[in-house]
C-alpha positions as CSV (number, residue, x, y, z in Angstrom):
1,M,-29.6,-73.5,22.9
2,K,-29.4,-69.7,22.7
3,K,-26.9,-68.8,20.1
4,L,-24.0,-66.3,20.8
5,A,-24.8,-62.9,19.3
6,W,-21.9,-61.6,17.2
7,G,-20.9,-58.3,15.9
8,I,-18.2,-57.7,13.2
9,I,-15.8,-54.8,13.4
10,G,-14.6,-54.0,9.8
11,T,-16.1,-54.9,6.5
12,G,-13.2,-56.2,4.4
13,H,-12.8,-59.5,2.6
14,I,-11.9,-61.5,5.7
15,A,-15.0,-60.1,7.5
16,H,-17.2,-61.5,4.7
17,T,-15.4,-64.8,4.9
18,F,-16.0,-65.0,8.7
19,A,-19.7,-64.0,8.3
20,Q,-20.2,-66.9,5.9
21,G,-18.5,-69.3,8.4
22,L,-20.5,-67.9,11.3
23,A,-23.8,-68.6,9.3
24,A,-22.7,-72.3,9.1
25,S,-21.7,-72.5,12.8
26,K,-23.7,-74.4,15.4
27,T,-23.4,-71.8,18.1
28,G,-23.4,-68.2,16.7
29,R,-25.6,-65.7,14.9
30,L,-24.5,-62.4,13.3
31,V,-26.6,-59.5,14.7
32,A,-24.5,-56.3,13.9
33,V,-21.7,-54.9,11.8
34,G,-19.7,-51.8,12.4
35,S,-17.8,-49.9,9.7
36,R,-16.0,-46.6,9.5
37,T,-18.9,-45.2,7.4
38,Q,-22.6,-45.9,7.4
39,A,-22.5,-46.6,3.7
40,G,-19.9,-49.3,4.3
41,A,-22.0,-50.9,7.1
42,D,-25.1,-50.8,4.9
43,S,-23.4,-52.4,2.0
44,F,-22.0,-55.2,4.1
45,G,-25.3,-55.7,5.8
46,D,-27.2,-56.0,2.6
47,H,-24.7,-58.6,1.3
48,V,-24.7,-60.9,4.3
49,G,-28.1,-60.0,5.9
50,V,-27.1,-58.2,9.1
51,P,-30.0,-56.5,10.9
52,S,-28.0,-53.8,12.8
53,R,-25.6,-51.6,10.9
54,Y,-23.4,-49.0,12.5
55,G,-21.3,-46.2,10.9
56,S,-18.7,-46.4,13.6
57,Y,-17.0,-49.2,15.6
58,Q,-17.8,-47.5,18.9
59,A,-21.5,-47.5,18.0
60,L,-21.4,-51.3,17.5
61,L,-19.7,-51.7,20.9
62,A,-22.6,-49.8,22.5
63,D,-25.1,-52.3,21.1
64,Q,-26.3,-54.3,24.2
65,E,-27.4,-57.2,22.1
66,V,-23.9,-57.9,20.8
67,E,-22.1,-60.4,23.1
68,A,-19.0,-61.1,21.1
69,V,-17.1,-59.2,18.4
70,Y,-14.9,-60.4,15.6
71,I,-12.2,-57.7,14.8
72,S,-11.2,-57.8,11.2
73,T,-9.6,-54.4,10.7
74,P,-5.9,-54.0,9.5
75,H,-3.3,-55.0,12.1
76,P,-2.5,-51.5,13.5
77,M,-6.1,-51.0,14.6
78,H,-6.5,-54.4,16.4
79,A,-5.2,-53.2,19.8
80,E,-7.4,-50.1,20.0
81,W,-10.6,-52.0,19.3
82,A,-9.8,-55.1,21.1
83,I,-9.1,-53.1,24.3
84,K,-12.3,-51.0,23.8
85,A,-14.3,-54.2,23.2
86,A,-13.1,-55.7,26.4
87,E,-14.0,-52.4,28.2
88,A,-17.4,-52.6,26.7
89,G,-17.9,-56.1,28.1
90,K,-17.7,-57.9,24.8
91,H,-15.9,-61.2,24.2
92,I,-13.3,-61.0,21.5
93,L,-12.1,-63.0,18.5
94,C,-9.3,-60.8,17.0
95,E,-8.0,-61.5,13.5
96,K,-4.3,-62.4,13.3
97,P,-1.8,-61.0,14.1
98,I,-3.5,-59.8,17.3
99,G,-1.4,-56.7,17.2
100,L,1.4,-55.0,15.4
101,N,3.9,-56.3,18.0
102,H,4.2,-58.2,21.3
103,A,3.7,-55.0,23.3
104,E,0.3,-54.4,21.7
105,A,-0.6,-58.1,22.2
106,M,0.3,-57.8,25.9
107,A,-2.0,-54.8,26.3
108,I,-4.9,-56.6,24.6
109,V,-4.4,-59.7,26.8
110,Q,-4.3,-57.5,29.9
111,A,-7.5,-55.7,28.9
112,A,-9.2,-59.1,28.5
113,R,-7.9,-60.2,31.9
114,R,-8.9,-57.0,33.6
115,H,-12.4,-56.9,32.2
116,D,-13.0,-60.7,32.4
117,A,-13.6,-61.1,28.7
118,F,-13.0,-64.1,26.4
119,L,-10.1,-63.5,24.0
120,M,-8.7,-65.6,21.1
121,E,-6.5,-64.8,18.2
122,A,-8.2,-65.9,15.0
123,F,-5.9,-68.6,13.7
124,M,-8.7,-70.6,12.3
125,Y,-6.5,-73.5,11.2
126,R,-5.8,-74.2,14.9
127,C,-9.5,-75.0,15.3
128,H,-9.7,-77.6,12.6
129,P,-9.5,-81.2,13.9
130,Q,-6.5,-81.7,11.6
131,M,-4.4,-79.9,14.2
132,A,-5.5,-82.0,17.1
133,R,-4.7,-85.1,15.1
134,L,-1.3,-83.8,14.2
135,V,-0.4,-83.0,17.8
136,Q,-1.5,-86.5,18.7
137,L,0.8,-88.1,16.1
138,I,3.8,-86.0,17.2
139,R,3.2,-86.9,20.9
140,Q,2.9,-90.6,20.0
141,K,6.3,-90.4,18.2
142,A,4.8,-91.5,14.9
143,I,8.0,-90.2,13.2
144,G,10.3,-90.7,16.2
145,E,11.9,-87.5,17.6
146,V,11.1,-84.3,15.7
147,R,14.2,-82.9,14.1
148,V,13.2,-80.3,11.4
149,I,9.9,-78.5,10.7
150,Q,9.2,-76.7,7.4
151,A,6.2,-74.4,7.1
152,T,5.4,-72.2,4.1
153,F,2.5,-69.8,3.5
154,S,3.2,-67.5,0.6
155,F,1.3,-66.1,-2.4
156,H,1.6,-63.5,-5.1
157,A,-0.9,-60.7,-4.6
158,G,0.3,-58.4,-7.3
159,F,2.0,-55.2,-6.1
160,D,-0.3,-52.5,-5.0
161,P,1.2,-49.9,-2.6
162,E,-2.2,-48.9,-1.3
163,S,-3.4,-52.4,-0.4
164,R,-2.9,-53.5,3.2
165,L,-0.5,-56.2,2.1
166,F,2.0,-53.7,0.9
167,N,1.1,-50.6,2.8
168,H,3.8,-49.8,5.4
169,A,1.3,-47.7,7.5
170,L,-1.1,-50.7,7.7
171,G,1.6,-53.1,8.9
172,G,2.0,-54.7,5.5
173,G,4.3,-57.5,4.5
174,G,4.3,-61.2,4.6
175,I,5.8,-61.9,8.0
176,L,2.8,-60.5,10.0
177,D,0.2,-61.5,7.4
178,V,1.1,-65.2,6.7
179,G,4.4,-65.6,8.4
180,S,2.4,-65.6,11.6
181,Y,0.8,-68.8,10.5
182,C,4.1,-70.5,9.9
183,T,5.5,-69.3,13.2
184,S,2.5,-70.5,15.2
185,M,2.7,-73.9,13.4
186,A,6.4,-74.4,14.2
187,R,5.9,-73.4,17.8
188,L,2.9,-75.8,18.1
189,I,4.8,-78.8,16.6
190,A,7.9,-78.1,18.6
191,G,5.8,-77.9,21.8
192,A,4.1,-81.2,21.0
193,A,7.5,-82.8,20.5
194,L,8.6,-81.5,23.9
195,G,5.4,-82.5,25.7
196,Q,4.1,-78.9,25.9
197,D,1.2,-77.0,24.3
198,F,3.8,-74.9,22.4
199,A,7.5,-74.0,22.6
200,E,9.5,-70.8,22.3
201,P,12.5,-70.6,20.0
202,I,16.0,-70.1,21.5
203,A,17.2,-68.3,18.4
204,V,15.5,-66.6,15.4
205,K,17.4,-65.7,12.3
206,G,15.7,-64.2,9.2
207,T,16.3,-62.7,5.8
208,A,13.9,-61.0,3.4
209,R,13.3,-59.0,0.3
210,I,12.2,-55.6,1.3
211,G,10.3,-53.9,-1.5
212,E,9.8,-50.3,-2.6
213,S,7.0,-49.8,-0.1
214,R,9.4,-50.8,2.7
215,V,7.7,-54.1,3.7
216,D,8.8,-57.7,3.3
217,E,7.5,-59.1,0.0
218,Y,8.9,-62.5,0.8
219,A,11.0,-63.7,3.8
220,L,12.6,-66.7,5.4
221,A,13.4,-67.6,9.0
222,T,15.3,-70.3,10.8
223,L,14.1,-71.1,14.3
224,T,16.1,-73.1,16.9
225,F,14.1,-74.8,19.6
226,P,15.1,-76.7,22.7
227,G,15.9,-80.4,22.0
228,D,17.8,-79.5,18.8
229,I,14.6,-79.0,16.9
230,L,15.0,-76.7,13.9
231,A,12.3,-74.9,11.8
232,Q,12.5,-73.3,8.4
233,L,9.7,-70.8,7.7
234,A,8.8,-69.1,4.4
235,S,6.3,-66.4,3.9
236,G,5.4,-63.9,1.3
237,V,2.8,-61.6,-0.3
238,G,4.8,-61.1,-3.5
239,L,5.8,-64.7,-4.3
240,S,3.9,-67.9,-4.8
241,Q,5.4,-70.9,-3.0
242,E,4.3,-74.4,-2.1
243,N,2.1,-73.9,0.9
244,V,2.7,-77.1,2.8
245,V,4.0,-78.2,6.2
246,R,6.6,-81.0,6.4
247,I,7.9,-82.4,9.7
248,F,11.0,-84.6,9.6
249,G,11.7,-87.0,12.5
250,S,14.3,-89.5,13.4
251,E,12.2,-92.4,12.0
252,G,10.1,-90.8,9.3
253,W,8.3,-87.6,8.1
254,L,4.8,-86.1,7.9
255,L,3.3,-83.9,5.2
256,L,0.3,-81.6,5.5
257,P,-0.7,-80.7,1.9
258,S,-3.3,-78.2,3.1
259,P,-2.3,-77.0,6.5
260,W,-3.9,-73.6,6.6
261,F,-7.5,-74.3,5.4
262,G,-8.0,-78.0,6.0
263,G,-11.3,-78.5,4.3
264,S,-13.8,-81.3,4.7
265,R,-11.2,-84.0,4.0
266,A,-7.8,-82.8,5.3
267,K,-4.9,-85.1,4.6
268,I,-2.0,-86.0,6.8
269,M,0.6,-88.1,5.0
270,L,2.9,-90.3,7.0
271,H,6.1,-91.7,5.6
272,R,8.0,-94.2,7.7
273,G,10.2,-97.3,7.1
274,G,9.7,-97.1,3.3
275,E,5.9,-97.1,3.6
276,S,3.4,-94.3,3.1
277,K,0.1,-93.8,4.8
278,T,-2.5,-91.1,4.2
279,M,-4.8,-90.3,7.0
280,I,-8.1,-88.3,6.4
281,V,-9.3,-85.9,9.0
282,R,-12.9,-85.0,8.2
283,S,-14.8,-81.9,9.1
284,S,-18.4,-81.0,8.2
285,R,-17.8,-77.3,8.6
286,S,-15.4,-74.6,7.4
287,P,-12.5,-73.5,9.6
288,Y,-14.3,-70.2,10.2
289,A,-17.4,-72.0,11.4
290,L,-15.2,-74.2,13.7
291,E,-13.5,-71.0,14.9
292,A,-16.8,-69.4,16.0
293,D,-17.9,-72.6,17.7
294,T,-14.5,-72.8,19.5
295,V,-15.2,-69.4,21.0
296,A,-18.7,-70.3,22.1
297,A,-17.5,-73.6,23.7
298,N,-14.8,-71.8,25.7
299,I,-16.5,-68.5,26.8
300,E,-16.7,-69.6,30.4
301,R,-13.0,-70.3,30.5
302,R,-12.2,-67.0,28.9
303,Q,-9.6,-68.8,26.8
304,A,-9.7,-71.5,24.2
305,R,-8.1,-74.9,24.8
306,P,-5.0,-75.9,22.8
307,P,-4.4,-76.4,20.0
308,A,-6.5,-73.2,19.5
309,M,-4.6,-70.1,20.6
310,T,-4.3,-69.4,24.3
311,W,-3.2,-66.1,25.6
312,D,0.3,-67.3,26.3
313,D,0.6,-68.9,22.9
314,T,-0.4,-65.6,21.3
315,L,2.1,-63.6,23.3
316,G,4.9,-66.1,22.5
317,N,4.0,-66.0,18.8
318,M,4.1,-62.2,18.7
319,A,7.4,-62.1,20.5
320,T,8.8,-64.5,17.8
321,L,7.5,-62.4,15.0
322,D,9.1,-59.3,16.6
323,R,12.4,-61.2,16.6
324,W,11.9,-62.2,12.9
325,R,11.3,-58.6,11.9
326,E,14.1,-57.4,14.1
327,S,16.5,-59.7,12.3
328,I,15.7,-58.2,9.0
329,G,15.5,-54.6,10.3
330,L,11.8,-54.0,9.6
331,V,10.4,-51.4,11.9
332,Y,7.1,-49.8,11.1
333,D,6.8,-46.0,11.3
334,A,4.2,-46.4,14.0
335,E,6.8,-48.2,16.1
336,K,9.5,-45.5,16.0
337,P,10.1,-43.7,19.3
338,E,8.6,-40.4,18.3
339,A,5.4,-42.0,16.9
340,V,4.3,-44.5,19.5
341,G,1.1,-43.4,21.0
342,P,-1.2,-45.1,23.6
343,V,-2.5,-48.3,22.2
344,A,-6.1,-47.4,23.0
345,N,-5.7,-44.2,21.0
346,R,-6.8,-41.8,23.7
347,P,-5.1,-39.4,26.2
348,L,-3.7,-40.9,29.3
349,A,-5.3,-40.3,32.7
350,A,-5.1,-42.0,36.1
351,A,-8.0,-44.2,36.7
352,R,-10.6,-42.9,39.2
353,D,-10.4,-46.1,41.2
354,S,-6.6,-46.1,41.4
355,Q,-5.3,-47.7,44.6
356,M,-2.0,-45.9,44.4
357,Q,-0.5,-44.6,47.6
358,Y,1.6,-41.4,47.7
359,G,4.3,-40.0,49.9
360,R,6.4,-36.9,50.2
361,I,10.1,-36.3,49.5
362,E,11.5,-33.0,50.7
363,G,12.2,-30.7,47.7
364,V,9.8,-32.4,45.3
365,E,6.6,-30.4,45.0
366,Q,4.1,-33.1,44.0
367,P,3.2,-36.3,45.9
368,V,5.3,-39.2,44.8
369,S,3.7,-42.6,44.1
370,R,5.0,-45.2,46.5
371,L,5.4,-47.8,43.7
372,V,8.2,-46.5,41.5
373,M,8.5,-47.9,38.0
374,G,12.0,-48.9,37.0
375,V,13.1,-48.0,33.6
376,F,16.3,-50.0,33.3
377,T,16.0,-52.9,30.9
378,Q,13.8,-51.5,28.1
379,R,15.0,-52.0,24.6
380,G,12.3,-50.4,22.4
381,M,9.6,-47.8,22.5
382,P,6.5,-50.1,21.9
383,H,7.2,-52.2,25.0
384,T,8.3,-49.1,27.0
385,A,5.2,-47.2,26.1
386,V,2.8,-50.0,26.9
387,M,4.4,-50.6,30.3
388,L,4.6,-46.9,31.3
389,D,1.1,-46.0,30.0
390,D,-0.4,-48.8,32.1
391,Y,1.6,-47.7,35.2
392,F,0.5,-44.1,34.7
393,E,-3.1,-45.0,34.3
394,R,-2.9,-47.0,37.6
395,G,-1.9,-43.8,39.3
396,G,1.9,-44.2,39.2
397,N,3.9,-41.0,38.6
398,C,7.6,-41.8,39.6
399,F,10.1,-43.3,37.2
400,D,13.5,-44.7,38.2
401,T,16.3,-44.6,35.7
402,A,20.1,-43.9,35.6
403,H,22.8,-42.6,33.3
404,I,24.4,-46.1,33.1
405,Y,21.2,-48.0,32.2
406,G,21.3,-49.4,28.7
407,E,24.2,-47.0,27.9
408,G,21.7,-44.2,27.8
409,L,18.9,-45.9,25.9
410,C,16.6,-46.2,28.9
411,E,16.8,-42.5,29.6
412,R,16.1,-41.7,26.0
413,L,13.1,-44.0,25.9
414,L,11.7,-42.5,29.1
415,G,12.3,-39.0,27.9
416,Q,10.6,-39.7,24.6
417,W,7.6,-41.2,26.3
418,I,7.2,-38.2,28.5
419,R,7.5,-35.9,25.5
420,N,5.1,-37.9,23.4
421,R,2.5,-37.8,26.2
422,G,3.1,-34.2,27.3
423,L,3.4,-35.3,30.9
424,R,6.5,-33.5,32.2
425,Q,4.6,-31.6,34.9
426,Q,2.7,-34.7,36.0
427,V,5.6,-37.1,36.5
428,V,8.6,-37.4,38.9
429,I,11.9,-38.3,37.4
430,F,14.2,-40.2,39.7
431,D,17.6,-40.4,38.0
432,K,21.1,-41.5,39.1
433,G,24.6,-40.8,38.0
434,A,28.3,-41.0,39.0
435,H,28.4,-44.8,39.0
436,T,31.7,-46.5,39.8
437,P,34.4,-46.0,38.4
438,H,33.1,-42.5,37.6
439,C,32.0,-41.8,41.2
440,T,33.1,-38.2,41.6
441,P,31.4,-34.8,42.0
442,E,32.7,-33.9,38.5
443,Y,31.1,-36.8,36.8
444,L,27.9,-36.2,38.8
445,R,27.7,-32.8,37.0
446,S,28.8,-33.9,33.6
447,Q,26.6,-37.0,33.5
448,L,23.5,-35.1,34.6
449,M,24.0,-32.8,31.7
450,E,24.0,-35.8,29.4
451,S,21.0,-37.3,31.2
452,L,19.0,-34.1,30.8
453,D,19.7,-34.1,27.1
454,R,18.7,-37.8,26.7
455,L,15.5,-37.2,28.8
456,Q,14.7,-34.0,26.8
457,V,14.0,-32.1,30.0
458,D,15.4,-29.1,31.9
459,Y,15.6,-30.8,35.3
460,V,15.1,-34.1,37.2
461,D,13.1,-34.2,40.3
462,I,15.4,-36.4,42.3
463,L,19.1,-37.1,41.5
464,M,21.1,-39.6,43.4
465,A,24.8,-40.5,43.3
466,H,24.6,-44.1,42.0
467,R,27.5,-45.1,44.2
468,D,29.7,-43.6,46.9
469,D,33.5,-43.2,47.1
470,P,34.4,-42.9,50.7
471,E,37.8,-41.6,49.8
472,I,36.2,-38.3,48.6
473,P,35.2,-36.0,51.4
474,V,31.4,-36.1,51.6
475,G,31.2,-32.3,51.6
476,E,32.4,-32.3,48.0
477,F,29.4,-34.3,47.0
478,V,27.0,-32.1,49.0
479,E,28.5,-28.9,47.4
480,A,28.1,-30.4,43.9
481,F,24.5,-31.3,44.6
482,N,23.7,-27.9,45.9
483,E,25.3,-26.2,43.0
484,L,23.1,-28.3,40.6
485,K,20.1,-27.5,42.7
486,R,20.7,-23.8,42.7
487,A,21.1,-23.9,38.9
488,G,17.6,-25.5,38.6
489,Y,18.8,-28.9,37.3
490,L,17.3,-30.9,40.2
491,R,14.7,-30.5,43.0
492,A,16.0,-33.0,45.5
493,F,19.0,-35.3,45.9
494,G,20.3,-38.4,47.8
495,G,22.6,-41.4,47.7
496,S,22.0,-44.8,46.2
497,N,24.1,-47.5,47.8
498,W,25.5,-45.1,50.3
499,S,26.2,-46.1,53.9
500,L,23.9,-44.5,56.4
501,A,26.9,-43.1,58.2
502,R,28.0,-41.2,55.1
503,V,24.5,-39.9,54.5
504,E,24.4,-38.7,58.1
505,A,27.8,-37.1,57.7
506,G,26.6,-35.4,54.5
507,N,23.6,-34.0,56.2
508,A,25.7,-32.7,59.1
509,Y,28.0,-31.0,56.7
510,A,25.0,-29.4,54.9
511,K,23.5,-28.2,58.1
512,A,26.8,-26.6,59.3
513,K,27.2,-24.9,55.9
514,G,23.6,-23.7,55.6
515,L,23.1,-26.0,52.6
516,V,20.4,-28.5,51.5
517,G,21.0,-32.1,52.6
518,F,20.1,-35.5,51.4
519,S,16.3,-35.9,51.0
520,A,16.3,-39.7,50.4
521,V,18.3,-42.8,50.2
522,S,18.1,-45.7,47.7
523,N,19.4,-48.9,49.2
524,N,18.0,-52.4,49.1
525,L,15.2,-53.1,51.5
526,S,13.3,-56.3,51.2
527,L,11.8,-59.1,53.4
528,A,14.5,-61.4,52.1
529,R,18.0,-60.7,53.3
530,M,20.4,-59.9,50.5
531,V,23.1,-62.4,51.3
532,E,25.6,-61.2,48.6
533,P,25.4,-58.0,46.6
534,V,23.3,-58.2,43.5
535,W,25.9,-55.9,41.8
536,E,29.3,-54.9,43.1
537,G,29.1,-52.0,45.5
538,C,25.4,-52.5,46.4
539,L,24.2,-51.9,49.9
540,A,21.2,-53.2,51.8
541,S,19.3,-51.6,54.6
542,S,17.2,-54.5,55.6
543,D,18.9,-55.2,58.9
544,A,17.4,-54.1,62.2
545,E,20.0,-51.4,62.8
546,S,19.4,-49.7,59.5
547,R,15.6,-49.9,59.9
548,A,16.0,-48.3,63.3
549,W,18.1,-45.4,61.7
550,F,15.4,-44.7,59.2
551,T,12.7,-44.9,61.9
552,R,14.6,-42.3,63.9
553,T,15.5,-40.0,61.0
554,Q,12.3,-40.5,58.9
555,I,14.4,-40.0,55.8
556,P,12.6,-41.7,52.9
557,L,14.0,-45.0,51.6
558,M,13.5,-45.7,47.9
559,A,14.1,-49.5,48.0
560,W,15.5,-51.2,45.0
561,S,14.9,-55.0,44.6
562,S,12.0,-54.4,46.9
563,Q,10.7,-57.9,46.1
564,A,14.1,-59.7,46.2
565,R,14.2,-60.0,42.4
566,G,11.6,-62.7,42.3
567,F,12.6,-64.8,45.3
568,F,9.0,-64.8,46.6
569,V,7.7,-66.1,43.2
570,V,10.2,-68.7,42.2
571,G,12.4,-69.3,45.3
572,D,12.6,-73.0,46.0
573,R,15.4,-75.0,47.5
574,D,15.3,-77.4,44.6
575,N,15.1,-74.7,41.9
576,L,18.7,-73.8,41.0
577,S,18.0,-72.6,37.5
578,D,18.8,-69.0,38.3
579,P,22.4,-68.8,39.6
580,E,22.1,-65.1,40.5
581,L,19.0,-65.7,42.6
582,V,20.8,-68.6,44.3
583,R,23.9,-66.5,45.0
584,C,22.1,-63.5,46.3
585,W,19.1,-64.8,48.2
586,Y,19.3,-68.6,48.8
587,R,19.9,-69.0,52.5
588,E,18.0,-70.9,55.2
589,D,16.7,-67.8,57.0
590,N,15.3,-66.5,53.7
591,F,13.5,-69.8,53.0
592,Q,12.0,-69.5,56.5
593,R,10.8,-66.0,55.6
594,L,9.4,-67.3,52.4
595,E,7.4,-70.0,54.2
596,R,6.0,-67.4,56.6
597,A,5.1,-65.1,53.6
598,K,3.2,-68.1,52.1
599,E,1.4,-68.7,55.3
600,L,0.3,-65.1,55.7
601,A,-0.6,-64.9,52.1
602,R,-3.0,-67.8,52.5
603,K,-4.7,-66.0,55.4
604,K,-5.0,-62.8,53.5
605,A,-6.0,-64.4,50.2
606,V,-3.1,-62.8,48.3
607,Q,0.2,-64.1,46.8
608,P,3.5,-64.3,48.8
609,I,5.0,-61.6,46.5
610,N,2.2,-59.2,47.7
611,I,3.2,-59.9,51.3
612,A,6.9,-59.1,50.4
613,L,5.9,-55.8,48.9
614,A,3.6,-54.9,51.7
615,Y,6.5,-55.6,54.1
616,V,8.5,-52.8,52.5
617,L,5.5,-50.4,52.3
618,C,4.3,-50.9,55.9
619,Q,7.6,-50.0,57.6
620,P,7.4,-47.3,60.4
621,F,9.3,-44.8,58.1
622,P,8.7,-43.4,54.6
623,T,9.3,-46.0,52.0
624,F,9.0,-46.2,48.2
625,A,9.2,-49.6,46.5
626,L,11.1,-49.7,43.2
627,I,9.6,-52.3,40.9
628,G,10.8,-53.7,37.6
629,P,8.0,-55.5,35.9
630,Q,8.6,-56.8,32.4
631,T,5.0,-57.6,31.6
632,L,1.7,-56.0,32.4
633,E,0.7,-59.1,34.3
634,E,3.7,-58.6,36.6
635,T,2.7,-55.0,37.1
636,D,-0.8,-56.1,38.0
637,I,0.5,-58.6,40.5
638,A,2.8,-55.9,42.1
639,F,-0.1,-53.5,42.5
640,R,-2.0,-56.0,44.6
641,G,0.5,-55.4,47.3
642,L,-0.8,-51.9,47.8
643,A,-4.0,-53.3,49.4
644,V,-2.2,-55.5,52.0
645,E,-1.9,-54.0,55.5
646,L,0.6,-55.5,57.9
647,A,0.6,-54.8,61.6
648,P,3.9,-54.2,63.4
649,E,3.7,-57.7,65.0
650,E,3.2,-59.2,61.5
651,L,6.3,-57.4,60.2
652,S,8.4,-58.8,63.1
653,W,7.0,-62.3,62.6
654,L,7.7,-62.3,58.9
655,N,11.3,-61.2,59.5
656,L,11.9,-63.9,62.2
657,E,12.1,-61.2,64.9
658,E,9.3,-62.4,67.1
């Protein structure tokens, strides 16, 4: 059998360890190494016998003989080189943690998905047969119901501020280095106890000793899982502890004396009913050899099988590590808003093969992308940056936010992203202000000034009154908007959740006074009928009369909840887990629309959610669909709707109007 040709990126200690394991594997051979310097590559090559040695990582990726790469650089460089490896057509084994945070992990997984590459996070212990045996014991209720998990991985490295273990700039500290093992172990065991491949904690609480180099030298965490399962985790790079795993159940307990490295005769000790039993799990190869063979065995699937790390397992693990660090206040300098750059470490540019469609809004100079990225739930810059970078590279240029979102945090994150990337002239900022109970022309002015300060810009492209107060003469709003436009603070304006009669009255007032009128409206439009307002004061324009008004006036509609907040993904008469989805969208006519969307999706080889988005984009009047993806996979799914064309008769059939 032809062996998989490997290249190694990085030449540190763990790279040497993997090279030794690879030499003992059944399926792989090492053909190349890449270092930051030629001298480093040559030294490594001499030591382990590598024929091809490159003085840069990019040069290694250009080697056509290399089929798979092992990335062994420090954590902050994982994302860049994993993404570039996927783009180069290489399969990827990336040392743990796969990135500095969940956002980077998400970008890596998306790159593997987009470029059809194998990807696995290198938790070698998960590939040892000890883990498969442990999962089997848990599922067989060998100790009854799992109650408490204790996992420890901690050592005393000796303080050196320049080593990666203590270097803040290199993502140092115990949580990411070895706490990631403990976290992944607890999630694996809890998952097995619950009949799943892994489980996500409901709560994460941590504490730590932060040293002089500003990283965690030793740390503890308590995780709460569904089913009243608790986990106690201990990690450290500045303290030696007992590196074992204990699992306590309702009828006994298990001990793994060597959970992380296994060895040729790994022990699992079972204590139940006053009796003890030691089980030996044998392996003829090291965990690193097993890891390499796991990659080769699963190349065609593009992911490993559990208990090795799947993509979703990796993403969940990184999210938990983020929560652990958040609970102790550990933020790396590279994660601070002003410092977060593109994860692939290169300038942003829209892809040449972008499928984005663009439209025009009167007053806005540049074309506006018809998929508008919502910036309304973001909490931190790493996640914001990854999401917005990806959207921009897909050809998106319009960002929807508001004065009220996140009490200003969302505007600040968007503004910082624009500033960090130097993109002000290339993006369209769609902002909103004067939300109830501050829905007055005066608040429209004062809140815009706050928004501009948060956004770090001189103007917004589109400003909308977030709500309307019919008790205030519409002319007062029109005058306020025009005053702000004359001052250069906005380019176009409109109303969000305004009745069409009020918009028409406002434009009539503007015409009579020689002023600029409303350029756009932002009400709900979706294939599913909004039965009850998502938020108080919300208005929908999905009905036939409203659609006729937009067709007649050709005023653009910037549709929020354009995909009915997930109804076309999870909507099901028997699924009542989301009370808000049930309240706002669950009615028989909407379920009929859902069934028709599913039928049409099968014919067009897409998903029902793509049909729902296409319904909005294919109206006989200008529409822009506001989307609010929380993951890159959700963005990817949304963008597929751009390729779906719906004829007028299909629009009518979908909406039960045939």
